[in-house]
Kinemage of the C-alpha trace (Angstrom):
@kinemage 1
@onewidth
@group {chain A} dominant
@subgroup {mainchain}
@vectorlist {calphas} color= white
{ca met a 1} P -38.219 180.904 -255.265
{ca ser a 2} L -39.116 183.983 -253.220
{ca pro a 3} L -41.742 184.065 -250.465
{ca ala a 4} L -43.666 186.648 -252.449
{ca ser a 5} L -44.013 184.334 -255.424
{ca arg a 6} L -45.395 181.703 -253.053
{ca gly a 7} L -48.241 183.883 -251.848
{ca arg a 8} L -46.449 185.246 -248.764
{ca lys a 9} L -46.193 188.832 -249.998
{ca asn a 10} L -47.888 190.019 -246.829
{ca gly a 11} L -45.183 188.510 -244.679
{ca lys a 12} L -47.441 185.913 -243.118
{ca lys a 13} L -47.055 182.222 -243.567
{ca pro a 14} L -50.160 180.041 -244.010
{ca ser a 15} L -51.885 179.643 -240.670
{ca ala a 16} L -52.906 176.398 -239.025
{ca lys a 17} L -56.465 177.120 -240.109
{ca glu a 18} L -55.879 177.547 -243.825
{ca pro a 19} L -53.829 175.572 -246.318
{ca ala a 20} L -50.799 176.958 -248.059
{ca pro a 21} L -51.518 178.656 -251.393
{ca ala a 22} L -51.970 176.413 -254.404
{ca arg a 23} L -52.069 173.284 -252.263
{ca arg a 24} L -54.520 170.492 -253.084
{ca thr a 25} L -54.907 169.298 -249.520
{ca ser a 26} L -56.202 170.998 -246.432
{ca arg a 27} L -55.697 170.100 -242.823
{ca pro a 28} L -57.744 170.607 -239.676
{ca ala a 29} L -57.100 173.448 -237.293
{ca leu a 30} L -54.372 172.367 -234.917
{ca ser a 31} L -52.989 173.917 -231.758
{ca ala a 32} L -49.354 173.720 -230.721
{ca val a 33} L -48.777 172.655 -227.131
{ca pro a 34} L -47.895 173.525 -224.502
{ca asp a 35} L -50.055 176.649 -224.568
{ca ile a 36} L -48.198 179.574 -223.033
{ca gly a 37} L -50.314 182.133 -224.865
{ca asp a 38} L -50.822 184.945 -222.362
{ca gln a 39} L -47.558 184.188 -220.584
{ca ser a 40} L -45.307 184.756 -223.602
{ca pro a 41} L -43.168 187.904 -223.136
{ca arg a 42} L -44.200 190.754 -225.429
{ca pro a 43} L -42.120 193.509 -226.966
{ca pro a 44} L -43.189 196.931 -225.712
{ca asp a 45} L -45.220 199.385 -227.730
{ca asp a 46} L -42.689 202.172 -227.139
{ca ser a 47} L -39.332 202.343 -228.839
{ca glu a 48} L -37.599 202.241 -225.431
{ca leu a 49} L -37.585 198.991 -223.498
{ca asp a 50} L -38.981 199.177 -219.988
{ca pro a 51} L -36.918 196.716 -217.873
{ca arg a 52} L -39.365 196.940 -214.978
{ca ala a 53} L -42.335 195.996 -217.152
{ca leu a 54} L -40.413 193.208 -218.843
{ca thr a 55} L -39.230 191.892 -215.466
{ca ala a 56} L -42.834 191.856 -214.240
{ca asp a 57} L -43.861 189.911 -217.347
{ca met a 58} L -41.099 187.387 -216.809
{ca leu a 59} L -41.990 186.938 -213.134
{ca glu a 60} L -45.550 186.238 -214.244
{ca ile a 61} L -44.241 183.636 -216.662
{ca gly a 62} L -42.107 182.180 -213.890
{ca gly a 63} L -45.155 181.813 -211.692
{ca val a 64} L -46.885 179.781 -214.365
{ca leu a 65} L -43.788 177.633 -214.953
{ca arg a 66} L -43.367 177.007 -211.224
{ca glu a 67} L -46.822 175.407 -211.086
{ca asn a 68} L -46.215 173.282 -214.176
{ca asp a 69} L -44.732 169.780 -214.161
{ca asp a 70} L -43.469 169.535 -217.740
{ca pro a 71} L -39.973 170.864 -218.600
{ca leu a 72} L -41.039 171.198 -222.241
{ca met a 73} L -43.146 174.215 -221.324
{ca ala a 74} L -40.100 175.833 -219.721
{ca glu a 75} L -38.056 175.233 -222.865
{ca val a 76} L -40.719 176.799 -225.082
{ca ala a 77} L -40.998 179.824 -222.783
{ca gly a 78} L -37.219 180.276 -222.733
{ca ala a 79} L -37.044 179.854 -226.508
{ca thr a 80} L -39.737 182.497 -226.948
{ca phe a 81} L -37.607 184.960 -224.988
{ca ala a 82} L -34.581 184.077 -227.138
{ca val a 83} L -36.611 184.665 -230.309
{ca leu a 84} L -37.756 188.086 -229.149
{ca asp a 85} L -34.142 188.991 -228.383
{ca asp a 86} L -33.199 188.087 -231.957
{ca leu a 87} L -36.075 190.122 -233.392
{ca thr a 88} L -35.005 193.215 -231.440
{ca asp a 89} L -31.375 192.978 -232.576
{ca gly a 90} L -30.288 191.903 -229.097
{ca ser a 91} L -31.807 194.864 -227.226
{ca ile a 92} L -33.778 192.588 -224.913
{ca gly a 93} L -30.635 190.568 -224.244
{ca val a 94} L -28.707 193.708 -223.275
{ca ala a 95} L -31.460 194.765 -220.904
{ca phe a 96} L -31.587 191.218 -219.527
{ca leu a 97} L -27.885 191.247 -218.673
{ca gln a 98} L -27.762 194.758 -217.238
{ca glu a 99} L -31.068 195.121 -215.418
{ca ile a 100} L -33.470 192.183 -215.631
{ca val a 101} L -31.178 189.506 -214.130
{ca pro a 102} L -30.426 191.670 -211.091
{ca arg a 103} L -34.146 192.415 -210.654
{ca leu a 104} L -35.113 188.716 -210.939
{ca glu a 105} L -32.377 187.719 -208.526
{ca ala a 106} L -33.431 190.435 -206.093
{ca ala a 107} L -37.013 189.136 -206.216
{ca ala a 108} L -35.628 185.791 -204.946
{ca thr a 109} L -38.910 183.968 -205.624
{ca glu a 110} L -39.567 180.505 -206.955
{ca gly a 111} L -41.043 182.134 -210.069
{ca ala a 112} L -37.835 184.121 -210.629
{ca leu a 113} L -35.759 180.943 -210.358
{ca ala a 114} L -38.091 179.095 -212.726
{ca val a 115} L -37.882 181.727 -215.457
{ca leu a 116} L -34.083 181.965 -215.133
{ca leu a 117} L -33.815 178.184 -215.546
{ca ala a 118} L -36.119 178.353 -218.570
{ca val a 119} L -34.057 181.033 -220.297
{ca gly a 120} L -30.792 179.298 -219.457
{ca ser a 121} L -32.046 176.025 -220.948
{ca val a 122} L -32.144 177.417 -224.501
{ca ala a 123} L -30.428 180.825 -224.657
{ca ser a 124} L -26.866 180.855 -225.951
{ca gly a 125} L -23.920 183.122 -225.206
{ca pro a 126} L -23.823 185.647 -222.356
{ca val a 127} L -27.603 185.587 -221.856
{ca gly a 128} L -27.647 181.845 -221.198
{ca val a 129} L -24.603 182.054 -218.911
{ca ala a 130} L -26.094 184.919 -216.927
{ca ala a 131} L -29.410 183.121 -216.486
{ca asp a 132} L -27.744 179.869 -215.362
{ca thr a 133} L -25.398 181.680 -212.960
{ca ala a 134} L -28.194 183.680 -211.348
{ca ala a 135} L -30.356 180.554 -211.075
{ca gly a 136} L -27.488 178.764 -209.338
{ca arg a 137} L -27.136 181.560 -206.782
{ca leu a 138} L -30.868 181.556 -206.012
{ca ala a 139} L -30.896 177.783 -205.576
{ca ala a 140} L -27.836 177.994 -203.281
{ca ala a 141} L -29.654 180.653 -201.244
{ca gly a 142} L -32.459 178.192 -200.563
{ca val a 143} L -35.057 179.135 -203.192
{ca ser a 144} L -36.976 175.993 -204.178
{ca arg a 145} L -36.353 174.706 -207.669
{ca pro a 146} L -39.372 173.800 -209.861
{ca arg a 147} L -40.319 170.145 -210.085
{ca trp a 148} L -39.128 169.929 -213.685
{ca ala a 149} L -35.626 171.335 -213.083
{ca asp a 150} L -33.870 167.975 -212.847
{ca glu a 151} L -35.835 166.550 -215.781
{ca leu a 152} L -34.644 169.447 -217.938
{ca thr a 153} L -31.126 167.995 -217.899
{ca ala a 154} L -32.193 164.361 -218.469
{ca pro a 155} L -31.122 162.778 -221.779
{ca leu a 156} L -33.415 163.036 -224.796
{ca val a 157} L -34.249 159.868 -226.747
{ca ala a 158} L -35.855 160.400 -230.154
{ca gly a 159} L -37.474 157.754 -232.341
{ca asp a 160} L -40.420 156.779 -234.559
{ca phe a 161} L -39.128 158.850 -237.480
{ca gln a 162} L -41.753 158.936 -240.225
{ca arg a 163} L -42.388 160.720 -243.492
{ca arg a 164} L -45.848 160.947 -245.029
{ca tyr a 165} L -46.280 162.076 -248.608
{ca asp a 166} L -48.573 161.861 -251.616
{ca asp a 167} L -47.573 160.618 -255.056
{ca glu a 168} L -48.125 164.050 -256.602
{ca gly a 169} L -45.463 165.602 -254.407
{ca asp a 170} L -47.869 168.194 -252.963
{ca thr a 171} L -47.759 167.137 -249.314
{ca val a 172} L -44.961 166.063 -246.974
{ca leu a 173} L -45.274 165.514 -243.220
{ca leu a 174} L -42.260 164.671 -241.051
{ca ser a 175} L -42.873 163.423 -237.524
{ca cys a 176} L -40.981 161.966 -234.592
{ca thr a 177} L -41.429 161.284 -230.916
{ca val a 178} L -39.018 162.272 -228.150
{ca glu a 179} L -38.892 160.925 -224.608
{ca arg a 180} L -37.189 162.524 -221.641
{ca ala a 181} L -37.445 161.234 -218.065
{ca gly a 182} L -40.438 159.118 -219.056
{ca arg a 183} L -42.343 162.034 -220.637
{ca pro a 184} L -42.967 161.558 -224.378
{ca his a 185} L -43.767 164.399 -226.742
{ca ala a 186} L -43.878 164.645 -230.518
{ca phe a 187} L -42.948 167.037 -233.309
{ca leu a 188} L -44.759 167.399 -236.615
{ca val a 189} L -43.113 169.378 -239.418
{ca ile a 190} L -45.469 170.310 -242.253
{ca val a 191} L -43.401 170.750 -245.409
{ca asp a 192} L -44.490 172.706 -248.478
{ca pro a 193} L -42.764 171.110 -251.520
{ca ser a 194} L -44.072 173.921 -253.753
{ca ala a 195} L -42.064 176.444 -251.707
{ca cys a 196} L -38.616 174.880 -252.048
{ca gly a 197} L -39.509 172.264 -249.447
{ca glu a 198} L -39.749 174.777 -246.611
{ca ala a 199} L -41.241 174.044 -243.191
{ca ala a 200} L -44.666 175.647 -243.591
{ca asp a 201} L -45.586 174.933 -239.994
{ca leu a 202} L -44.239 173.199 -236.898
{ca leu a 203} L -46.252 171.630 -234.110
{ca val a 204} L -45.165 170.207 -230.767
{ca leu a 205} L -47.698 167.809 -229.294
{ca pro a 206} L -48.177 165.309 -226.511
{ca ala a 207} L -47.013 162.034 -228.039
{ca glu a 208} L -50.391 160.425 -227.434
{ca asp a 209} L -52.059 163.123 -229.567
{ca leu a 210} L -49.855 162.603 -232.631
{ca pro a 211} L -51.741 159.563 -234.052
{ca lys a 212} L -55.040 161.444 -233.827
{ca val a 213} L -53.592 164.533 -235.518
{ca leu a 214} L -52.125 162.433 -238.327
{ca glu a 215} L -55.410 160.588 -238.682
{ca glu a 216} L -57.257 163.902 -239.064
{ca ile a 217} L -54.780 165.075 -241.694
{ca thr a 218} L -55.024 161.767 -243.562
{ca ala a 219} L -58.829 161.912 -243.470
{ca ala a 220} L -58.799 165.485 -244.785
{ca ala a 221} L -56.481 164.435 -247.619
{ca arg a 222} L -58.703 161.456 -248.384
{ca arg a 223} L -61.698 163.753 -248.698
{ca asp a 224} L -59.687 165.643 -251.314
{ca lys a 225} L -59.062 162.280 -253.037
{ca val a 226} L -55.395 162.344 -252.088
{ca gly a 227} L -53.750 159.256 -250.628
{ca leu a 228} L -50.852 159.629 -248.215
{ca arg a 229} L -48.094 157.052 -248.069
{ca thr a 230} L -46.011 156.433 -244.937
{ca glu a 231} L -42.283 155.837 -244.963
{ca thr a 232} L -40.103 155.007 -241.971
{ca leu a 233} L -36.816 156.917 -241.932
{ca asp a 234} L -33.622 156.272 -240.029
{ca ala a 235} L -32.460 158.946 -237.590
{ca glu a 236} L -29.831 160.396 -239.932
{ca glu a 237} L -32.183 160.710 -242.901
{ca phe a 238} L -34.895 162.255 -240.722
{ca arg a 239} L -32.495 164.890 -239.424
{ca trp a 240} L -31.309 165.649 -242.964
{ca gln a 241} L -34.856 166.156 -244.274
{ca val a 242} L -36.010 168.265 -241.320
{ca glu a 243} L -32.909 170.478 -241.397
{ca asn a 244} L -33.421 171.088 -245.114
{ca ala a 245} L -37.029 172.159 -244.442
{ca leu a 246} L -36.015 174.461 -241.586
{ca ser a 247} L -33.167 175.957 -243.626
{ca ala a 248} L -35.432 176.669 -246.605
{ca arg a 249} L -37.901 178.419 -244.307
{ca ala a 250} L -35.074 180.440 -242.737
{ca val a 251} L -33.920 181.608 -246.181
{ca his a 252} L -37.442 182.699 -247.108
{ca asp a 253} L -38.036 184.467 -243.787
{ca asp a 254} L -34.704 186.260 -244.188
{ca glu a 255} L -35.787 187.411 -247.633
{ca leu a 256} L -38.982 188.801 -246.111
{ca ser a 257} L -36.993 190.867 -243.616
{ca phe a 258} L -35.338 192.758 -246.480
{ca glu a 259} L -38.496 193.443 -248.530
{ca asp a 260} L -39.082 197.091 -249.465
{ca asp a 261} L -42.821 196.571 -249.151
{ca glu a 262} L -44.024 198.093 -245.864
{ca glu a 263} L -46.279 195.058 -245.341
{ca ala a 264} L -43.590 192.485 -246.009
{ca ala a 265} L -42.349 191.888 -242.468
{ca pro a 266} L -44.198 194.139 -239.994
{ca phe a 267} L -43.143 192.218 -236.925
{ca leu a 268} L -39.521 193.266 -237.394
{ca arg a 269} L -40.192 196.942 -236.671
{ca phe a 270} L -40.710 197.446 -232.968
{ca gly a 271} L -41.771 200.759 -231.466
{ca glu a 272} L -44.898 200.731 -233.651
{ca glu a 273} L -48.249 199.070 -233.252
{ca val a 274} L -47.375 195.936 -235.163
{ca glu a 275} L -48.234 192.265 -235.160
{ca ile a 276} L -45.565 189.908 -233.858
{ca pro a 277} L -45.141 186.390 -235.234
{ca phe a 278} L -47.056 184.324 -232.699
{ca his a 279} L -49.390 181.524 -233.743
{ca glu a 280} L -53.006 182.443 -233.273
{ca glu a 281} L -54.755 179.602 -231.533
{ca glu a 282} L -58.337 178.548 -232.109
{ca asp a 283} L -59.469 180.229 -228.906
{ca gly a 284} L -58.116 183.570 -230.114
{ca glu a 285} L -55.072 183.555 -227.854
{ca asp a 286} L -51.514 183.556 -229.107
{ca gly a 287} L -49.236 180.550 -228.822
{ca pro a 288} L -45.477 180.110 -229.121
{ca pro a 289} L -43.927 181.523 -232.308
{ca tyr a 290} L -42.676 179.155 -234.970
{ca glu a 291} L -39.125 180.382 -234.402
{ca ala a 292} L -39.238 179.372 -230.720
{ca leu a 293} L -40.430 175.867 -231.541
{ca val a 294} L -37.580 175.583 -234.059
{ca leu a 295} L -35.056 176.205 -231.272
{ca val a 296} L -36.602 173.406 -229.225
{ca leu a 297} L -36.742 171.047 -232.210
{ca arg a 298} L -33.113 171.733 -233.104
{ca ser a 299} L -32.066 170.648 -229.617
{ca arg a 300} L -33.655 167.274 -230.416
{ca leu a 301} L -32.081 167.070 -233.853
{ca ala a 302} L -28.677 167.627 -232.245
{ca thr a 303} L -29.027 164.247 -230.498
{ca leu a 304} L -29.336 162.440 -233.848
{ca pro a 305} L -26.457 161.307 -236.102
{ca thr a 306} L -24.965 164.106 -238.202
{ca pro a 307} L -26.046 163.645 -241.851
{ca arg a 308} L -23.229 162.455 -244.073
{ca lys a 309} L -24.673 163.894 -247.253
{ca pro a 310} L -24.556 167.650 -247.850
{ca pro a 311} L -27.623 169.867 -247.358
{ca ala a 312} L -30.012 170.066 -250.278
{ca pro a 313} L -29.283 173.119 -252.459
{ca his a 314} L -31.766 175.976 -252.295
{ca ala a 315} L -33.119 177.416 -255.519
{ca asp a 316} L -32.112 180.994 -256.365
{ca asp a 317} L -34.774 183.640 -256.009
{ca asp a 318} L -36.651 184.306 -259.231
{ca glu a 319} L -36.343 187.975 -260.080
{ca asp a 320} L -39.580 188.260 -262.039
{ca glu a 321} L -42.396 187.738 -259.551
{ca gly a 322} L -44.895 187.654 -262.376
{ca ile a 323} L -43.441 184.423 -263.768
{ca asp a 324} L -42.894 181.393 -261.586
{ca ala a 325} L -40.358 179.728 -263.869
{ca leu a 326} L -39.400 177.052 -261.371
{ca gly a 327} L -43.019 176.240 -260.643
{ca asp a 328} L -43.867 175.979 -264.332
{ca leu a 329} L -40.826 173.793 -264.948
{ca ala a 330} L -41.786 171.570 -261.999
{ca asp a 331} L -45.273 171.129 -263.469
{ca leu a 332} L -43.754 170.194 -266.842
{ca val a 333} L -41.376 167.699 -265.269
{ca arg a 334} L -44.228 166.137 -263.266
{ca met a 335} L -46.388 165.881 -266.406
{ca leu a 336} L -43.605 164.165 -268.370
{ca asp a 337} L -42.845 161.830 -265.472
{ca glu a 338} L -46.509 160.798 -265.217
{ca arg a 339} L -46.341 159.837 -268.878
{ca gly a 340} L -43.243 157.711 -268.336
{ca val a 341} L -40.919 160.184 -270.056
{ca asn a 342} L -37.692 161.105 -268.304
{ca pro a 343} L -37.172 164.862 -268.929
{ca ala a 344} L -33.411 164.459 -268.617
{ca glu a 345} L -33.435 161.654 -271.181
{ca leu a 346} L -35.635 163.703 -273.493
{ca ala a 347} L -33.249 166.656 -273.278
{ca ala a 348} L -30.244 164.376 -273.752
{ca gly a 349} L -31.788 162.860 -276.861
{ca met a 350} L -32.398 166.292 -278.348
{ca leu a 351} L -28.828 167.291 -277.509
{ca ala a 352} L -27.471 164.111 -279.091
{ca asn a 353} L -29.414 164.806 -282.299
{ca leu a 354} L -27.964 168.295 -282.468
{ca thr a 355} L -24.373 167.484 -281.586
{ca gly a 356} L -23.966 163.876 -282.680
{ca arg a 357} L -22.662 163.070 -279.196
{ca pro a 358} L -24.065 160.278 -277.046
{ca gly a 359} L -26.701 161.399 -274.520
{ca leu a 360} L -27.943 160.090 -271.186
{ca pro a 361} L -29.494 156.613 -270.607
{ca pro a 362} L -32.048 155.489 -273.201
{ca thr a 363} L -35.711 156.371 -272.883
{ca leu a 364} L -37.762 154.011 -270.739
{ca pro a 365} L -39.728 151.592 -272.973
{ca lys a 366} L -43.490 152.002 -272.977
{ca lys a 367} L -45.662 149.492 -271.173
{ca pro a 368} L -46.964 146.739 -273.472
{ca lys a 369} L -50.613 146.979 -274.473
{ca arg a 370} L -52.762 143.954 -273.688
{ca ala a 371} L -56.301 142.981 -274.488
{ca lys a 372} L -58.887 143.272 -271.757
{ca gly a 373} L -58.523 140.359 -269.367
{ca gln a 374} L -55.203 139.249 -270.814
{ca arg a 375} L -52.714 138.371 -268.108
{ca ala a 376} L -49.118 139.509 -268.222
{ca pro a 377} L -46.415 136.851 -268.567
{ca val a 378} L -44.560 135.709 -265.474
{ca tyr a 379} L -40.948 136.683 -264.900
{ca gln a 380} L -38.628 134.204 -263.233
{ca val a 381} L -35.938 136.316 -261.638
{ca lys a 382} L -32.942 135.423 -259.530
{ca val a 383} L -32.113 137.987 -256.872
{ca gly a 384} L -28.678 137.698 -255.286
{ca leu a 385} L -27.132 139.694 -252.454
{ca arg a 386} L -23.873 141.108 -253.772
{ca asp a 387} L -20.580 140.160 -251.998
{ca ala a 388} L -22.275 137.497 -249.842
{ca lys a 389} L -20.053 134.461 -249.330
{ca pro a 390} L -21.503 131.831 -249.314
{ca pro a 391} L -24.098 133.221 -251.759
{ca ile a 392} L -27.463 134.460 -250.482
{ca trp a 393} L -30.161 134.510 -253.152
{ca arg a 394} L -33.851 134.001 -253.977
{ca arg a 395} L -35.583 132.768 -257.128
{ca leu a 396} L -38.923 134.483 -257.529
{ca glu a 397} L -41.805 134.320 -259.976
{ca val a 398} L -43.658 137.615 -260.353
{ca pro a 399} L -46.032 139.016 -262.983
{ca ala a 400} L -44.137 141.042 -265.568
{ca asp a 401} L -46.398 144.056 -265.053
{ca thr a 402} L -45.480 144.299 -261.372
{ca ser a 403} L -44.537 147.878 -260.507
{ca leu a 404} L -41.120 148.592 -259.044
{ca ala a 405} L -42.847 149.910 -255.930
{ca arg a 406} L -44.578 146.540 -255.558
{ca leu a 407} L -41.345 144.706 -256.347
{ca his a 408} L -39.671 146.618 -253.509
{ca thr a 409} L -42.272 145.210 -251.088
{ca ile a 410} L -41.802 141.702 -252.529
{ca leu a 411} L -38.024 141.883 -252.084
{ca gln a 412} L -38.372 143.153 -248.535
{ca thr a 413} L -40.547 140.152 -247.743
{ca ala a 414} L -38.409 137.612 -249.586
{ca phe a 415} L -35.258 138.669 -247.728
{ca gly a 416} L -36.902 139.417 -244.399
{ca trp a 417} L -35.887 143.073 -244.352
{ca asp a 418} L -37.744 145.566 -242.135
{ca asp a 419} L -38.401 148.226 -244.811
{ca ser a 420} L -37.056 150.873 -242.439
{ca his a 421} L -34.580 152.530 -244.832
{ca leu a 422} L -34.421 154.147 -248.238
{ca his a 423} L -33.931 152.125 -251.411
{ca val a 424} L -33.315 152.550 -255.134
{ca phe a 425} L -33.524 150.500 -258.330
{ca glu a 426} L -30.593 151.083 -260.702
{ca thr a 427} L -31.588 150.299 -264.292
{ca pro a 428} L -30.257 151.039 -267.794
{ca tyr a 429} L -33.073 153.618 -267.971
{ca gly a 430} L -32.269 155.540 -264.808
{ca arg a 431} L -32.723 155.348 -261.045
{ca phe a 432} L -36.144 154.678 -259.543
{ca gly a 433} L -37.365 154.837 -255.947
{ca arg a 434} L -38.888 157.558 -253.819
{ca pro a 435} L -38.801 160.687 -256.032
{ca asp a 436} L -35.741 162.704 -255.025
{ca ala a 437} L -34.057 165.184 -257.338
{ca asp a 438} L -30.932 165.343 -255.162
{ca leu a 439} L -30.475 161.575 -255.419
{ca gly a 440} L -31.393 161.530 -259.105
{ca gln a 441} L -34.353 159.223 -258.463
{ca arg a 442} L -37.672 159.163 -260.287
{ca ala a 443} L -40.945 157.753 -258.994
{ca glu a 444} L -41.005 153.948 -259.008
{ca ala a 445} L -44.775 153.454 -258.749
{ca ala a 446} L -45.497 154.077 -262.442
{ca val a 447} L -42.667 151.850 -263.760
{ca ser a 448} L -43.194 148.114 -264.317
{ca leu a 449} L -40.685 145.292 -264.129
{ca glu a 450} L -41.062 144.458 -267.824
{ca gln a 451} L -40.091 148.007 -268.780
{ca val a 452} L -36.669 147.774 -267.123
{ca leu a 453} L -36.099 144.024 -267.800
{ca pro a 454} L -37.295 143.692 -271.400
{ca asp a 455} L -35.261 140.579 -272.315
{ca val a 456} L -33.992 137.336 -270.804
{ca lys a 457} L -30.575 137.794 -269.137
{ca ala a 458} L -31.243 141.509 -268.612
{ca lys a 459} L -30.078 142.804 -265.223
{ca ile a 460} L -30.892 145.590 -262.811
{ca ser a 461} L -29.791 146.241 -259.226
{ca tyr a 462} L -31.718 147.029 -256.063
{ca thr a 463} L -30.002 148.723 -253.127
{ca tyr a 464} L -31.631 148.832 -249.712
{ca asp a 465} L -30.340 151.020 -246.843
{ca phe a 466} L -27.857 153.583 -248.131
{ca gly a 467} L -25.775 153.127 -244.986
{ca asp a 468} L -25.407 149.341 -244.908
{ca asp a 469} L -25.715 149.200 -248.727
{ca trp a 470} L -27.473 145.872 -249.211
{ca glu a 471} L -27.069 145.652 -252.988
{ca his a 472} L -29.026 142.982 -254.840
{ca gln a 473} L -28.570 141.938 -258.448
{ca ile a 474} L -31.798 141.018 -260.239
{ca val a 475} L -31.455 138.846 -263.347
{ca leu a 476} L -34.332 137.836 -265.628
{ca glu a 477} L -33.868 134.065 -266.126
{ca lys a 478} L -37.078 133.087 -267.924
{ca ile a 479} L -40.324 134.504 -269.256
{ca leu a 480} L -43.145 132.068 -268.430
{ca asp a 481} L -46.807 131.758 -269.279
{ca pro a 482} L -48.974 132.438 -266.213
{ca asp a 483} L -50.383 129.341 -264.518
{ca pro a 484} L -54.027 129.919 -263.494
{ca ser a 485} L -53.597 127.557 -260.547
{ca val a 486} L -50.670 129.531 -259.068
{ca arg a 487} L -50.865 132.629 -256.926
{ca tyr a 488} L -48.085 135.058 -257.735
{ca pro a 489} L -45.627 136.186 -256.516
{ca arg a 490} L -44.012 133.026 -255.220
{ca cys a 491} L -40.540 131.786 -254.279
{ca thr a 492} L -39.272 128.646 -256.003
{ca gly a 493} L -35.704 128.512 -254.750
{ca gly a 494} L -32.960 130.206 -252.828
{ca arg a 495} L -30.114 129.796 -250.411
{ca arg a 496} L -29.307 130.911 -246.889
{ca ala a 497} L -30.952 133.374 -244.541
{ca ala a 498} L -30.625 137.096 -245.185
{ca pro a 499} L -28.675 139.219 -242.686
{ca pro a 500} L -30.654 141.168 -240.058
{ca asp a 501} L -31.350 144.837 -240.670
{ca asp a 502} L -28.873 147.433 -239.386
{ca cys a 503} L -26.007 145.013 -238.770
{ca gly a 504} L -23.487 147.094 -240.732
{ca gly a 505} L -23.598 145.703 -244.251
{ca ile a 506} L -22.177 142.417 -245.507
{ca trp a 507} L -18.909 142.908 -243.613
{ca gly a 508} L -20.765 143.781 -240.430
{ca tyr a 509} L -22.848 140.628 -240.874
{ca glu a 510} L -19.707 138.515 -241.062
{ca ala a 511} L -18.418 140.159 -237.871
{ca leu a 512} L -21.797 139.545 -236.204
{ca leu a 513} L -21.693 135.821 -237.004
{ca glu a 514} L -18.153 135.623 -235.688
{ca thr a 515} L -19.180 137.333 -232.443
{ca leu a 516} L -22.190 135.059 -231.960
{ca gly a 517} L -20.049 131.984 -232.578
{ca asn a 518} L -17.600 132.952 -229.833
{ca pro a 519} L -19.189 132.902 -226.328
{ca ser a 520} L -16.060 134.522 -224.862
{ca his a 521} L -16.252 137.513 -227.200
{ca pro a 522} L -16.764 140.708 -225.137
{ca glu a 523} L -19.764 141.716 -227.283
{ca his a 524} L -21.344 138.241 -227.398
{ca glu a 525} L -24.130 138.898 -224.885
{ca glu a 526} L -24.714 142.428 -226.121
{ca arg a 527} L -25.267 141.253 -229.703
{ca leu a 528} L -27.601 138.483 -228.546
{ca glu a 529} L -29.653 141.039 -226.653
{ca trp a 530} L -29.685 143.368 -229.681
{ca leu a 531} L -31.082 140.538 -231.809
{ca gly a 532} L -33.571 139.554 -229.125
{ca leu a 533} L -32.197 135.999 -228.991
{ca asp a 534} L -31.594 133.700 -226.048
{ca asn a 535} L -29.375 131.325 -227.981
{ca pro a 536} L -26.988 132.094 -230.873
{ca ala a 537} L -28.231 128.928 -232.577
{ca asp a 538} L -31.544 130.717 -233.121
{ca leu a 539} L -29.819 132.734 -235.851
{ca asp a 540} L -28.987 130.059 -238.407
{ca pro a 541} L -27.291 131.687 -241.432
{ca ala a 542} L -27.761 128.511 -243.491
{ca arg a 543} L -31.512 128.339 -242.980
{ca phe a 544} L -33.805 128.868 -245.959
{ca asp a 545} L -37.331 127.654 -246.710
{ca ala a 546} L -38.907 128.580 -250.048
{ca glu a 547} L -42.372 127.603 -248.808
{ca glu a 548} L -42.086 129.966 -245.858
{ca val a 549} L -41.109 132.795 -248.190
{ca thr a 550} L -44.036 131.979 -250.500
{ca ala a 551} L -46.411 131.943 -247.524
{ca ala a 552} L -45.139 135.371 -246.489
{ca leu a 553} L -45.547 136.637 -250.055
{ca ser a 554} L -49.094 135.287 -250.214
{ca arg a 555} L -50.019 137.461 -247.257
{ca leu a 556} L -49.230 140.482 -249.419
{ca leu a 557} L -52.272 139.568 -251.534
{ca arg a 558} L -54.741 139.799 -248.668
């Protein structure tokens, strides 16, 4: 889908003060930090670069950086310079190598050293090497380094990876926190699912401000009668989702640069009086460009595990801007899904009727109709953890009309999982979980247990954590009449404790127990510390208490 068909014909993305086109939710005006508005280097108005003027600008920036304590500001300033070099086809970089570095080094001030360190922290290739080398010579000559110089090389530790989304698929927010040398900051990526899942905006914030920002966004969505759900992601999944959003945005911005329309990408033509792509802050001053913040964010993503699954494919550009075929198709698919109809199954059924060949999985049965006040029957299900020896299982009683989304929460509680990873229900009628076209998953919230387990002895599977692959088999043992004196769900039987999260799957769990049982094992103490245990006996694999599980399940009803 092209940027023009998404309402970006003028070459500008939605600002922080106005929602993206055709979006149901709005968000409050937000400012990216740190604010380096007036200090950001500017391309000249003339077609010829003036190295003296640019050097003066950079020395001014250096003076600001020298007085600042936070290395993040230096990174953003250096990234802004790198972005401007890209936008001028490397002309700034050439001038930097041939004239600006010598001028900065000749100035021999603390501001000159600060700006060279900032550029060297993010710039790649000859520009980065030249900046680092010149900075090293100034430091060796006795010029004082800024307070943040050592912190700039300290390791980055990222965490608190979260995804917020609404059931309609209109809003996605990806956030994380990063700590370096005791200084925490946060990133918030605002994704536009209607525009191929591109990053519509990117904010860098003090970590302590992130909860307030998210609260404001949630409140704004609530006013629009939209509820946002929160999902905790592992580091690998977070990186995969953010990189897909950044890549989609890069494709769209690249398309804008080749538009024939004179208004499509004005900031790419220097030497004219044009607007460059800096965020406009609420106070009227300009902040760091989106592209600069991307460079800083990517340095954080590089510290996370490399995704094992391939990048999400990007939709081809639709040639006819008057018809948004993909958007119309998405609306149709969403409408069918809301009515419990799998579009793929519908198409397969039509194909089977025409060709006589078998199609895809059968259509999901409709939910049973009940009289007002009539309670659904109770399903007695046995849930066993596949490949566990000795067996690990739970016997649960849950109302038949329990949604798969609710069942996911029940299973997490019954097995003591942390709900910190993705999951999926595999049924004869398709895969259900968090809606994800790439994984072939449909929304689980609208599907009930009785739809996918219509008969006694019917089976489905539930997989939690696509890395450790905790696969559970769910078998319908009995269909019971509801007991008015019983609070459902409840646990009536089971065996053995479930493995701890993130221990490497069933084989990793076996290795963990072996390590804990051997005090002389080189990883014995390390694994105890990882589990937060003082004594290996505190992790009893044989322990199981149905009443404890029921008590935990009862808290879900509060």
